[in-house]
C-alpha positions in Angstrom: 21.1 -3.6 -2.3 18.3 -5.5 -2.6 16.7 -3.3 -0.1 17.0 -0.5 -2.7 15.4 -2.1 -5.4 12.2 -2.8 -3.4 12.5 1.2 -2.3 12.7 2.3 -5.7 9.8 -0.1 -6.7 7.6 1.1 -3.9 8.5 4.7 -5.1 7.9 4.2 -8.5 4.4 2.6 -7.8 3.9 5.6 -5.9 4.6 8.1 -8.6 2.7 6.1 -11.3 -0.4 6.5 -9.1 0.3 10.2 -8.5 0.0 9.5 -4.7 -3.8 9.4 -5.0 -3.4 6.1 -3.5 -1.2 4.3 -0.6 1.0 1.6 -2.2 1.4 -1.5 -0.1 4.9 -1.2 2.0 6.9 -3.6 -0.5 10.1 -2.3 1.3 8.8 -3.0 4.8 8.1 -6.2 3.6 11.6 -7.4 2.3 12.7 -6.0 5.7 10.5 -8.6 7.5 11.2 -11.1 5.2 14.9 -10.6 5.9 14.5 -10.6 9.8 12.6 -14.3 10.0 15.3 -15.6 7.8 18.5 -14.3 8.8 20.6 -14.3 12.2 21.1 -11.3 15.2 24.0 -9.7 12.9 21.7 -9.3 10.1 19.0 -8.1 11.9 21.0 -4.8 13.5 21.4 -4.1 9.6 17.8 -4.5 8.9 17.2 -1.9 11.7 19.5 0.5 10.7 18.2 0.2 6.8 14.6 0.4 7.7 15.8 4.0 9.4 17.5 4.9 6.4 14.3 3.8 4.1 11.9 5.2 6.0 14.0 8.7 6.5 14.4 8.7 2.7 10.7 8.1 2.3 10.0 11.0 4.6 12.2 13.5 2.7 10.6 12.5 -0.4 7.0 12.1 0.4 5.9 13.1 3.7 8.2 16.1 4.7 8.0 15.5 8.1 12.1 13.9 8.7 11.5 10.9 10.8 7.8 10.3 10.9 7.9 7.1 8.7 11.7 6.0 10.0 10.2 6.1 13.2 7.1 3.9 11.8 9.3 1.4 10.1 11.7 0.8 12.8 8.8 0.5 15.1 7.6 -2.2 13.0 10.8 -3.9 12.7 11.3 -4.0 16.3 7.9 -5.1 17.1 8.1 -8.1 14.4 11.6 -9.0 15.9 9.9 -8.9 19.5 7.0 -11.3 18.6 9.6 -13.6 16.2 11.6 -13.9 19.3 8.9 -14.3 21.8 7.6 -17.2 19.9 8.4 -20.6 20.1 9.3 -22.6 16.7 6.1 -24.6 16.9 4.1 -21.4 17.1 5.5 -20.0 14.0 2.4 -21.1 11.8 1.8 -20.0 8.5 -1.1 -17.9 9.9 1.2 -16.2 12.5 3.6 -15.6 9.5 0.9 -14.2 7.7 0.1 -11.8 10.2 3.8 -10.6 11.0 3.9 -9.6 7.1 0.3 -7.9 7.1 1.0 -6.0 10.4 4.2 -4.7 8.7 1.7 -3.5 6.1 -0.9 -2.4 8.6 0.9 -0.1 11.1 2.6 2.6 8.8 -0.4 3.1 6.8 -2.5 3.2 10.2 -0.2 5.7 11.4 0.1 8.2 8.4 -3.6 7.9 8.2 -4.2 9.2 11.8 -1.0 11.1 13.0 -0.6 13.1 9.5 -4.5 14.2 10.4 -5.3 14.7 6.4 -8.9 14.9 6.2 -10.3 11.7 7.8 -13.3 11.6 5.8 -14.9 8.5 4.1 -13.1 8.9 0.8 -9.8 8.8 2.9 -11.0 5.3 4.7 -11.9 3.9 0.9 -8.3 4.7 -0.1 -7.2 2.9 3.2 -9.3 -0.1 2.3 -8.1 -0.2 -1.0 -4.4 -0.2 0.2 -4.9 -3.1 2.5 -6.8 -4.9 -0.2 -3.1 -4.5 -2.2 -1.4 -5.6 0.6 -2.6 -8.8 1.7 -1.4 -10.3 -1.6 2.0 -8.8 -0.7 1.7 -10.3 3.0 0.9 -13.6 1.4 3.6 -13.6 -1.1 6.1 -12.7 2.0 4.8 -15.7 3.5 5.1 -17.9 0.9 8.8 -16.9 -0.1 9.4 -17.6 3.8 8.3 -21.1 3.8 9.8 -21.9 0.3 13.1 -20.6 2.3 12.5 -22.8 5.3 11.6 -25.8 2.9 14.8 -25.5 0.9 16.8 -25.2 4.7 15.3 -28.0 5.8 15.6 -30.2 2.4 
């Protein structure tokens, strides 16, 4: 249950910051990594894991059951669709990075816009800070993906 470890790590970081800033989507990055490195049967499991992890996040932090569950499943489905639409030659490091970064960006934008919490300059500063933390997570995800691919081709 490596997914639970990443979900708990993300939750712990949120608790440590007292919810004052949005933490990068570590759990969702783990799911995207699994999508890019596994076969179809695992992908179905990842979709259900995204739903359950999002539902737990909703019940823990948001209070609107289904909001992050829908967001996480949407991101997983979008990444799957883009990944399967790309030819193997199009799976460049920049594309892999953008897939990981999109997994960070979409839930954050949805929560900022749809939850409607006073979208002020301070809120956008928190969003920018979260994206500043999300870029290293996306870079790490891309790095681990290419390490996995190098190990598969060796």
